[in-house]
N, C-alpha and C positions, 0 to 999 in steps of 0.2 A: 113749583113755588116761584112766585115773582120776586125779583129783587127790587128793593126800594132805593131810590136815590134821594139823598138829603142834600139840599142846598142850604148853606148857612152863610151868614155874613155878620161880622161884628158890627153892632149898632152902638155908637157912642154919641150921645147928645150932651151938650153942655149941662153940667150939674147932675148928671145921672151916672150910674155905674155901667160898666161895659156889659152888654148883653149880646147874645147870639140869636139871630132870627133864623127860624127853620120853617120850612114848608112841609106840612104833614097831611097825609091823606087818610080819611076815615071812611068806613062803610056808612052809607046813608042813615041807617038806624042809629049808629053811634053818634054821628054828627047831630042828628035831630035831638037826641037825648041831651047832648052837651048844650045845644042852643036853649032847650027848655030849662035846664038847670041855671044857665046864665041869666035868662029872663026872670026867673023866679027870685034869684039872689040879687038881681039888678047890678050885675057885673058883666064884664066882657067874656066872650067865649075863651079868649086867651088866658084870662085870669083863672077860669075853671080848669083848663088844661094844666097850667103851672101849679095850681094848688093840688090837683090830683097827682101830678108828677112828684111834687115834694113829699106828699104823704106816702106814695109808693116807695120812694127811696128811703124814707125814715123807717117804714115797716120792714123792708127787706134787708136793712142794715147796709153797711158800707161795702157795696160790691166792688167799687173802685174808689181810690183815694180822691177826695174832693180837693180841688185847688182853689 
């Protein structure tokens, strides 16, 4: 099993909330599906990933305390 490294950096722009930028790798089929969803919804691929992540967390319950 390969280990994955995650690089993140806090991104703070004037007038916006602090966010963390992460680099994530996907299998080609998954990435293609995400691109298709983003194009159909007319949103960015990042928006699709954030929305999916939020829904996953809401569905699974609070696995860790949110800060």
